[in-house]
Z-matrix of the N, CA and C atoms (Angstrom, degrees):
N
C 1 1.444
C 2 1.527 1 111.37
N 3 1.337 2 115.83 1 -53.45
C 4 1.463 3 120.26 2 -179.40
C 5 1.525 4 109.09 3 -114.92
N 6 1.316 5 117.85 4 138.76
C 7 1.468 6 118.94 5 177.98
C 8 1.526 7 110.55 6 -69.45
N 9 1.313 8 115.71 7 147.14
C 10 1.463 9 119.96 8 174.55
C 11 1.518 10 108.99 9 -63.22
N 12 1.320 11 115.56 10 147.09
C 13 1.462 12 121.93 11 171.73
C 14 1.523 13 105.25 12 -115.64
N 15 1.337 14 116.20 13 97.70
C 16 1.456 15 121.83 14 -172.01
C 17 1.519 16 111.21 15 -140.16
N 18 1.312 17 114.62 16 154.41
C 19 1.464 18 123.40 17 173.61
C 20 1.526 19 106.38 18 -152.34
N 21 1.305 20 115.70 19 169.66
C 22 1.463 21 120.13 20 -177.97
C 23 1.523 22 111.74 21 -69.16
N 24 1.330 23 114.57 22 139.62
C 25 1.461 24 124.49 23 169.54
C 26 1.526 25 114.54 24 53.64
N 27 1.318 26 116.32 25 48.44
C 28 1.458 27 121.62 26 174.93
C 29 1.525 28 110.00 27 -72.40
N 30 1.322 29 115.85 28 161.03
C 31 1.468 30 120.07 29 174.17
C 32 1.521 31 110.27 30 -67.99
N 33 1.330 32 115.84 31 -46.18
C 34 1.459 33 120.61 32 -174.73
C 35 1.527 34 110.05 33 -150.18
N 36 1.328 35 114.78 34 140.64
C 37 1.456 36 122.16 35 171.12
C 38 1.522 37 106.65 36 -115.71
N 39 1.326 38 116.04 37 122.27
C 40 1.455 39 121.38 38 176.26
C 41 1.522 40 108.76 39 -86.20
N 42 1.327 41 115.49 40 135.41
C 43 1.457 42 121.34 41 -178.81
C 44 1.519 43 109.56 42 -129.52
N 45 1.324 44 115.68 43 122.39
C 46 1.453 45 121.76 44 173.37
C 47 1.516 46 109.94 45 -105.10
N 48 1.320 47 116.15 46 -176.57
C 49 1.461 48 120.62 47 177.59
C 50 1.519 49 109.58 48 -74.96
N 51 1.338 50 116.74 49 -55.57
C 52 1.462 51 122.40 50 -177.64
C 53 1.520 52 108.47 51 -163.72
N 54 1.305 53 116.09 52 165.95
C 55 1.462 54 120.65 53 175.23
C 56 1.525 55 109.15 54 -62.91
N 57 1.319 56 115.49 55 135.46
C 58 1.458 57 119.90 56 173.33
C 59 1.525 58 109.75 57 -71.49
N 60 1.322 59 116.08 58 172.61
C 61 1.468 60 119.96 59 -178.15
C 62 1.521 61 112.53 60 -55.52
N 63 1.320 62 117.21 61 -51.59
C 64 1.465 63 120.82 62 -177.31
C 65 1.528 64 110.70 63 -64.71
N 66 1.313 65 117.32 64 -42.16
C 67 1.463 66 120.82 65 178.72
C 68 1.522 67 110.89 66 -59.57
N 69 1.325 68 116.67 67 -42.76
C 70 1.467 69 120.34 68 178.70
C 71 1.529 70 110.77 69 -65.16
N 72 1.332 71 116.69 70 -40.09
C 73 1.468 72 120.70 71 179.91
C 74 1.522 73 112.03 72 -60.59
N 75 1.334 74 116.64 73 -43.76
C 76 1.470 75 120.58 74 -174.24
C 77 1.528 76 112.74 75 -98.86
N 78 1.326 77 117.69 76 -7.31
C 79 1.456 78 121.46 77 177.95
C 80 1.516 79 113.86 78 72.30
N 81 1.347 80 116.83 79 33.81
C 82 1.465 81 120.95 80 -178.77
C 83 1.532 82 110.26 81 -139.06
N 84 1.307 83 115.34 82 140.33
C 85 1.465 84 121.54 83 178.85
C 86 1.527 85 111.77 84 -64.32
N 87 1.324 86 115.23 85 140.95
C 88 1.466 87 124.42 86 171.54
C 89 1.534 88 112.03 87 50.91
N 90 1.336 89 115.67 88 48.05
C 91 1.467 90 121.54 89 -176.43
C 92 1.524 91 113.55 90 -95.75
N 93 1.317 92 117.99 91 -3.42
C 94 1.467 93 120.19 92 179.65
C 95 1.518 94 111.13 93 -62.19
N 96 1.324 95 117.44 94 144.20
C 97 1.463 96 120.65 95 -174.70
C 98 1.527 97 114.84 96 -61.48
N 99 1.323 98 118.65 97 -27.47
C 100 1.463 99 120.25 98 -179.83
C 101 1.514 100 114.17 99 -98.70
N 102 1.324 101 117.65 100 5.05
C 103 1.462 102 120.22 101 -175.91
C 104 1.529 103 111.03 102 -78.58
N 105 1.327 104 115.63 103 133.24
C 106 1.475 105 122.13 104 -176.43
C 107 1.532 106 114.25 105 -93.27
N 108 1.322 107 118.70 106 1.37
C 109 1.453 108 121.44 107 -170.47
C 110 1.521 109 113.10 108 -53.05
N 111 1.305 110 117.49 109 -55.15
C 112 1.466 111 120.52 110 -174.81
C 113 1.524 112 111.42 111 -65.87
N 114 1.317 113 116.52 112 -35.91
C 115 1.470 114 121.01 113 179.22
C 116 1.522 115 111.05 114 -66.82
N 117 1.345 116 117.00 115 -45.06
C 118 1.467 117 119.43 116 -176.84
C 119 1.523 118 111.52 117 -68.95
N 120 1.337 119 118.06 118 -32.33
C 121 1.471 120 118.71 119 175.42
C 122 1.517 121 110.37 120 -59.38
N 123 1.320 122 116.31 121 -43.82
C 124 1.465 123 120.79 122 -179.84
C 125 1.532 124 111.47 123 -70.45
N 126 1.311 125 117.00 124 -46.72
C 127 1.471 126 121.41 125 -177.23
C 128 1.528 127 112.80 126 -60.61
N 129 1.321 128 117.19 127 -33.38
C 130 1.468 129 120.24 128 -178.84
C 131 1.525 130 112.63 129 -91.10
N 132 1.324 131 117.61 130 -4.16
C 133 1.460 132 121.03 131 -179.86
C 134 1.520 133 114.14 132 83.63
N 135 1.323 134 117.94 133 8.82
C 136 1.459 135 119.42 134 175.95
C 137 1.532 136 110.80 135 -66.55
N 138 1.316 137 116.29 136 -29.51
C 139 1.468 138 121.47 137 171.20
C 140 1.523 139 107.22 138 -120.71
N 141 1.340 140 117.35 139 148.63
C 142 1.459 141 119.81 140 -176.83
C 143 1.522 142 114.09 141 -72.28
N 144 1.332 143 116.75 142 -15.43
C 145 1.463 144 121.11 143 178.07
C 146 1.515 145 108.29 144 -154.78
N 147 1.312 146 115.48 145 169.10
C 148 1.455 147 120.50 146 179.23
C 149 1.525 148 109.79 147 -70.55
N 150 1.326 149 115.77 148 121.78
C 151 1.458 150 122.07 149 175.15
C 152 1.527 151 108.32 150 -103.77
N 153 1.319 152 115.83 151 167.83
C 154 1.459 153 121.84 152 177.40
C 155 1.518 154 108.40 153 -122.69
N 156 1.328 155 117.96 154 168.06
C 157 1.467 156 119.35 155 -179.86
C 158 1.530 157 113.37 156 -54.25
N 159 1.316 158 117.25 157 -33.93
C 160 1.465 159 121.04 158 179.63
C 161 1.526 160 112.41 159 -65.44
N 162 1.319 161 116.98 160 -18.07
C 163 1.461 162 122.66 161 -174.85
C 164 1.527 163 112.15 162 -103.78
N 165 1.322 164 117.90 163 16.46
C 166 1.470 165 121.71 164 -174.34
C 167 1.523 166 112.69 165 -55.93
N 168 1.309 167 118.76 166 -33.73
C 169 1.462 168 121.18 167 179.24
C 170 1.510 169 113.28 168 -60.85
N 171 1.337 170 117.34 169 -25.03
C 172 1.463 171 121.31 170 178.84
C 173 1.528 172 112.36 171 -69.15
N 174 1.326 173 116.94 172 -18.03
C 175 1.464 174 119.71 173 179.48
C 176 1.521 175 112.00 174 -59.18
N 177 1.320 176 116.94 175 -35.16
C 178 1.464 177 120.02 176 -179.63
C 179 1.521 178 111.71 177 -58.52
N 180 1.324 179 116.97 178 -31.96
C 181 1.470 180 121.23 179 -179.29
C 182 1.527 181 112.77 180 -69.72
N 183 1.326 182 116.72 181 -17.61
C 184 1.464 183 120.26 182 177.95
C 185 1.530 184 111.83 183 -113.86
N 186 1.350 185 116.49 184 18.27
C 187 1.455 186 120.43 185 173.07
C 188 1.511 187 115.96 186 81.73
N 189 1.335 188 117.49 187 24.28
C 190 1.465 189 121.50 188 -177.43
C 191 1.522 190 109.80 189 -121.78
N 192 1.340 191 116.24 190 138.48
C 193 1.453 192 122.56 191 175.28
C 194 1.516 193 111.00 192 -125.68
N 195 1.337 194 115.40 193 168.82
C 196 1.468 195 121.81 194 -177.85
C 197 1.528 196 110.83 195 -136.75
N 198 1.319 197 116.07 196 141.84
C 199 1.462 198 122.62 197 172.33
C 200 1.525 199 108.66 198 -157.49
N 201 1.325 200 116.08 199 177.16
C 202 1.465 201 123.35 200 176.69
C 203 1.518 202 109.17 201 -138.49
N 204 1.318 203 116.95 202 159.54
C 205 1.457 204 121.16 203 176.37
C 206 1.522 205 112.20 204 -75.61
N 207 1.324 206 117.37 205 -31.66
C 208 1.465 207 121.68 206 179.48
C 209 1.520 208 108.26 207 -114.19
N 210 1.306 209 116.69 208 117.39
C 211 1.466 210 120.85 209 -178.22
C 212 1.525 211 112.26 210 -100.99
N 213 1.338 212 117.94 211 -8.35
C 214 1.458 213 121.21 212 -177.41
C 215 1.524 214 112.84 213 -117.57
N 216 1.324 215 116.92 214 17.25
C 217 1.460 216 121.06 215 -179.54
C 218 1.522 217 108.53 216 -144.26
N 219 1.327 218 115.80 217 156.62
C 220 1.463 219 119.81 218 177.22
C 221 1.516 220 109.79 219 -145.60
N 222 1.322 221 115.24 220 162.84
C 223 1.455 222 121.55 221 179.42
C 224 1.515 223 110.52 222 126.39
N 225 1.310 224 115.22 223 -167.85
C 226 1.462 225 121.35 224 176.92
C 227 1.523 226 109.20 225 -67.38
N 228 1.322 227 116.49 226 154.24
C 229 1.470 228 120.69 227 -179.42
C 230 1.528 229 111.70 228 -51.06
N 231 1.325 230 117.25 229 -41.83
C 232 1.461 231 121.43 230 -177.07
C 233 1.529 232 112.52 231 -67.87
N 234 1.321 233 117.66 232 -15.39
C 235 1.465 234 121.90 233 -179.61
C 236 1.530 235 113.03 234 -93.16
N 237 1.311 236 117.09 235 -9.95
C 238 1.466 237 120.91 236 -176.29
C 239 1.521 238 109.04 237 -84.19
N 240 1.334 239 118.10 238 120.60
C 241 1.465 240 118.64 239 178.16
C 242 1.527 241 111.15 240 -65.09
N 243 1.313 242 115.58 241 141.74
C 244 1.474 243 119.48 242 179.90
C 245 1.522 244 110.73 243 -57.16
N 246 1.317 245 117.02 244 -32.00
C 247 1.465 246 120.64 245 -179.85
C 248 1.527 247 112.28 246 -65.79
N 249 1.340 248 117.56 247 -17.98
C 250 1.472 249 121.08 248 179.47
C 251 1.526 250 112.05 249 -84.46
N 252 1.331 251 117.28 250 -15.39
C 253 1.461 252 121.69 251 -177.48
C 254 1.526 253 109.74 252 -80.44
N 255 1.319 254 116.62 253 131.48
C 256 1.472 255 120.83 254 -175.03
C 257 1.524 256 111.64 255 -128.42
N 258 1.344 257 117.39 256 73.79
C 259 1.458 258 118.97 257 178.88
C 260 1.526 259 113.20 258 -62.27
N 261 1.325 260 118.66 259 -31.18
C 262 1.474 261 120.56 260 178.38
C 263 1.528 262 110.46 261 -64.51
N 264 1.328 263 117.01 262 -36.19
C 265 1.465 264 120.79 263 176.35
C 266 1.525 265 110.22 264 -62.30
N 267 1.332 266 116.42 265 -41.15
C 268 1.467 267 120.27 266 178.40
C 269 1.526 268 110.26 267 -61.76
N 270 1.311 269 117.96 268 -45.34
C 271 1.465 270 121.10 269 179.22
C 272 1.531 271 110.25 270 -58.34
N 273 1.317 272 117.02 271 -43.69
C 274 1.472 273 120.71 272 177.97
C 275 1.529 274 111.60 273 -60.70
N 276 1.331 275 116.49 274 -42.62
C 277 1.472 276 120.06 275 177.70
C 278 1.532 277 111.03 276 -61.31
N 279 1.317 278 115.91 277 -44.42
C 280 1.465 279 120.17 278 -179.14
C 281 1.527 280 111.19 279 -64.74
N 282 1.313 281 116.59 280 -40.73
C 283 1.469 282 119.73 281 178.31
C 284 1.527 283 111.31 282 -66.35
N 285 1.309 284 116.83 283 -34.88
C 286 1.470 285 121.33 284 -179.49
C 287 1.529 286 111.98 285 -74.07
N 288 1.339 287 116.51 286 -48.42
C 289 1.478 288 120.66 287 -171.87
C 290 1.525 289 113.31 288 -92.03
N 291 1.322 290 118.09 289 -18.48
C 292 1.467 291 124.92 290 173.93
C 293 1.536 292 115.41 291 54.62
N 294 1.318 293 118.46 292 53.56
C 295 1.464 294 118.57 293 172.22
C 296 1.527 295 109.94 294 -72.09
N 297 1.310 296 116.56 295 158.95
C 298 1.460 297 120.08 296 177.18
C 299 1.527 298 111.24 297 -71.55
N 300 1.332 299 116.42 298 -38.83
C 301 1.469 300 122.09 299 -173.88
C 302 1.520 301 109.38 300 -132.34
N 303 1.322 302 116.12 301 142.70
C 304 1.458 303 121.64 302 164.43
C 305 1.528 304 105.73 303 -112.83
N 306 1.329 305 115.88 304 119.42
C 307 1.464 306 121.51 305 -176.48
C 308 1.527 307 108.94 306 -109.00
N 309 1.307 308 116.02 307 119.30
C 310 1.455 309 121.05 308 -178.29
C 311 1.517 310 110.14 309 -88.69
N 312 1.307 311 115.55 310 126.61
C 313 1.460 312 122.47 311 178.53
C 314 1.527 313 107.63 312 -86.09
N 315 1.324 314 114.80 313 78.33
C 316 1.457 315 121.72 314 -179.73
C 317 1.518 316 112.34 315 116.73
N 318 1.325 317 115.28 316 150.80
C 319 1.466 318 121.24 317 -177.68
C 320 1.518 319 113.17 318 -68.56
N 321 1.336 320 118.06 319 -34.16
C 322 1.459 321 119.64 320 -177.38
C 323 1.525 322 110.96 321 -61.81
N 324 1.325 323 116.85 322 -44.39
C 325 1.468 324 120.15 323 177.79
C 326 1.525 325 110.34 324 -60.73
N 327 1.322 326 116.82 325 -42.91
C 328 1.466 327 120.90 326 -178.40
C 329 1.528 328 111.36 327 -66.72
N 330 1.325 329 116.93 328 -46.29
C 331 1.480 330 119.70 329 178.98
C 332 1.518 331 110.99 330 -59.69
N 333 1.322 332 116.45 331 -40.04
C 334 1.461 333 120.67 332 -179.15
C 335 1.520 334 110.51 333 -65.30
N 336 1.327 335 116.87 334 -46.38
C 337 1.468 336 120.82 335 -176.92
C 338 1.523 337 112.45 336 -72.29
N 339 1.320 338 116.56 337 -38.54
C 340 1.465 339 120.44 338 -175.37
C 341 1.527 340 112.68 339 -89.74
N 342 1.328 341 116.70 340 -17.51
C 343 1.458 342 120.22 341 178.39
C 344 1.508 343 114.20 342 69.46
N 345 1.333 344 116.76 343 30.52
C 346 1.465 345 120.41 344 -178.56
C 347 1.521 346 109.56 345 -160.82
N 348 1.336 347 117.73 346 163.01
C 349 1.465 348 120.31 347 175.03
C 350 1.535 349 110.15 348 -64.36
N 351 1.322 350 116.75 349 150.73
C 352 1.459 351 121.48 350 -177.72
C 353 1.513 352 110.93 351 -137.53
N 354 1.313 353 115.53 352 158.07
C 355 1.456 354 123.28 353 169.39
C 356 1.517 355 106.85 354 -115.98
N 357 1.317 356 116.48 355 166.43
C 358 1.461 357 120.37 356 178.00
C 359 1.525 358 110.62 357 -69.19
N 360 1.316 359 115.57 358 148.28
C 361 1.455 360 122.17 359 176.88
C 362 1.516 361 111.71 360 108.50
N 363 1.327 362 114.04 361 -170.63
C 364 1.465 363 120.56 362 178.96
C 365 1.518 364 109.56 363 -66.71
N 366 1.311 365 115.41 364 137.92
C 367 1.469 366 121.06 365 177.75
C 368 1.526 367 107.12 366 -93.36
N 369 1.311 368 114.53 367 78.27
C 370 1.457 369 122.99 368 -173.96
C 371 1.524 370 111.37 369 -54.72
N 372 1.325 371 114.91 370 133.82
C 373 1.450 372 120.94 371 177.68
C 374 1.520 373 114.35 372 83.36
N 375 1.325 374 117.83 373 -1.34
C 376 1.461 375 121.06 374 178.43
C 377 1.515 376 110.71 375 -108.17
N 378 1.306 377 115.02 376 154.55
C 379 1.456 378 122.37 377 173.44
C 380 1.518 379 107.25 378 -139.96
N 381 1.309 380 116.20 379 144.24
C 382 1.459 381 121.20 380 175.37
C 383 1.519 382 107.32 381 -130.08
N 384 1.309 383 116.08 382 109.82
C 385 1.454 384 120.01 383 -177.76
C 386 1.509 385 112.82 384 60.17
N 387 1.337 386 117.16 385 26.50
C 388 1.455 387 122.34 386 -179.38
C 389 1.517 388 114.26 387 90.71
N 390 1.321 389 117.85 388 -5.28
C 391 1.475 390 121.95 389 -179.74
C 392 1.522 391 109.96 390 -101.85
N 393 1.322 392 115.78 391 147.17
C 394 1.459 393 121.30 392 175.24
C 395 1.522 394 108.89 393 -79.29
N 396 1.335 395 118.12 394 123.20
C 397 1.464 396 119.88 395 179.58
C 398 1.529 397 112.64 396 -80.08
N 399 1.319 398 114.71 397 140.03
C 400 1.460 399 123.93 398 171.23
C 401 1.516 400 107.12 399 -125.21
N 402 1.318 401 116.87 400 144.55
C 403 1.460 402 122.07 401 176.16
C 404 1.522 403 107.66 402 -117.44
N 405 1.326 404 114.47 403 127.02
C 406 1.458 405 121.40 404 -176.64
C 407 1.521 406 110.70 405 -121.26
N 408 1.327 407 117.56 406 149.61
C 409 1.462 408 118.54 407 172.80
C 410 1.527 409 109.59 408 -60.25
N 411 1.313 410 115.73 409 138.41
C 412 1.455 411 120.71 410 -178.73
C 413 1.523 412 111.19 411 -60.68
N 414 1.311 413 115.34 412 140.69
C 415 1.464 414 120.87 413 177.23
C 416 1.521 415 112.25 414 -86.10
N 417 1.310 416 117.84 415 -2.56
C 418 1.458 417 121.73 416 -179.93
C 419 1.522 418 111.03 417 -62.31
N 420 1.307 419 115.87 418 141.92
C 421 1.461 420 120.47 419 175.82
C 422 1.523 421 111.57 420 -60.33
N 423 1.333 422 117.63 421 -29.20
C 424 1.464 423 121.92 422 179.54
C 425 1.527 424 112.20 423 -70.20
N 426 1.325 425 118.24 424 -15.04
C 427 1.469 426 121.88 425 -176.88
C 428 1.528 427 112.44 426 -107.33
N 429 1.300 428 118.30 427 19.73
C 430 1.477 429 121.03 428 -175.48
C 431 1.526 430 113.78 429 -56.14
N 432 1.310 431 118.14 430 -32.59
C 433 1.471 432 119.01 431 -177.14
C 434 1.526 433 112.32 432 -68.20
N 435 1.333 434 117.28 433 -16.61
C 436 1.463 435 121.65 434 178.69
C 437 1.516 436 112.50 435 -101.32
N 438 1.320 437 117.65 436 4.89
C 439 1.456 438 121.59 437 -172.31
C 440 1.521 439 112.61 438 -68.84
N 441 1.324 440 114.83 439 136.68
C 442 1.459 441 123.32 440 170.26
C 443 1.521 442 106.65 441 -152.11
N 444 1.302 443 116.48 442 132.67
C 445 1.461 444 120.58 443 -179.54
C 446 1.529 445 112.04 444 -80.80
N 447 1.318 446 118.06 445 -19.24
C 448 1.465 447 121.07 446 -172.59
C 449 1.536 448 114.23 447 -58.17
N 450 1.332 449 120.72 448 -47.46
C 451 1.473 450 118.32 449 177.46
C 452 1.526 451 112.41 450 -61.07
N 453 1.326 452 117.22 451 -33.73
C 454 1.467 453 120.52 452 177.14
C 455 1.524 454 110.60 453 -66.19
N 456 1.316 455 116.74 454 -38.96
C 457 1.477 456 120.20 455 176.98
C 458 1.529 457 110.70 456 -65.62
N 459 1.332 458 116.65 457 -39.72
C 460 1.464 459 120.23 458 177.72
C 461 1.522 460 111.83 459 -62.11
N 462 1.334 461 116.15 460 -43.72
C 463 1.458 462 119.88 461 176.45
C 464 1.527 463 110.68 462 -60.89
N 465 1.316 464 116.87 463 -45.89
C 466 1.467 465 120.98 464 -178.91
C 467 1.524 466 111.07 465 -60.09
N 468 1.328 467 117.97 466 -40.39
C 469 1.469 468 121.19 467 178.46
C 470 1.531 469 110.53 468 -63.46
N 471 1.320 470 117.04 469 -40.95
C 472 1.461 471 120.71 470 178.11
C 473 1.523 472 111.00 471 -64.70
N 474 1.319 473 117.27 472 -43.53
C 475 1.464 474 121.31 473 179.36
C 476 1.532 475 110.26 474 -64.47
N 477 1.327 476 117.50 475 -40.10
C 478 1.475 477 120.23 476 176.49
C 479 1.525 478 110.73 477 -59.83
N 480 1.334 479 117.30 478 -38.45
C 481 1.467 480 121.15 479 177.85
C 482 1.516 481 110.88 480 -63.20
N 483 1.344 482 117.80 481 -43.49
C 484 1.472 483 121.23 482 176.30
C 485 1.518 484 110.45 483 -58.22
N 486 1.311 485 114.97 484 -47.43
C 487 1.460 486 119.69 485 -176.78
C 488 1.532 487 111.43 486 -63.88
N 489 1.317 488 117.08 487 -40.56
C 490 1.467 489 120.69 488 179.50
C 491 1.524 490 110.74 489 -67.21
N 492 1.322 491 116.85 490 -39.79
C 493 1.471 492 120.52 491 179.38
C 494 1.530 493 110.63 492 -64.01
N 495 1.312 494 117.28 493 -37.40
C 496 1.466 495 120.81 494 178.73
C 497 1.525 496 111.75 495 -67.27
N 498 1.325 497 116.69 496 -34.94
C 499 1.471 498 120.65 497 -178.72
C 500 1.520 499 111.55 498 -71.55
N 501 1.344 500 116.80 499 -28.00
C 502 1.478 501 118.28 500 -176.14
C 503 1.505 502 112.99 501 -92.36
């Protein structure tokens, strides 16, 4: 549905299950009216300013990429057929582009890719395609009851450490 936004050796690649209905309609990541993705990137300092779905290409300039597990389906997670989910494709992308972190926007995406139950935060001791997995509460408006900013802040602190280490 949406093209990957990737480059070599990014700090973090965010991975969702699939494009939501609105995102698929307009051809832009996290475009649903209740989605917190762009706001939380700015609030946690992952981006230097508030970006919008139309500005997704600018993420590459700050070390962030985007992809989904299902590239040929869209809608709510519960509407995506399991046959559309391609965790092996994600592993290949991670091995090719070599980001430091793969951050899952929601537990369902993480469980699907990792093949095991997960908790929020860094998945210590695990690697997926060479990237350290993080699990974050979904930014979807439909997942508000599970929302917590703390795992997002933890990810942002880790990314800031990567960025500082590269500068020195």
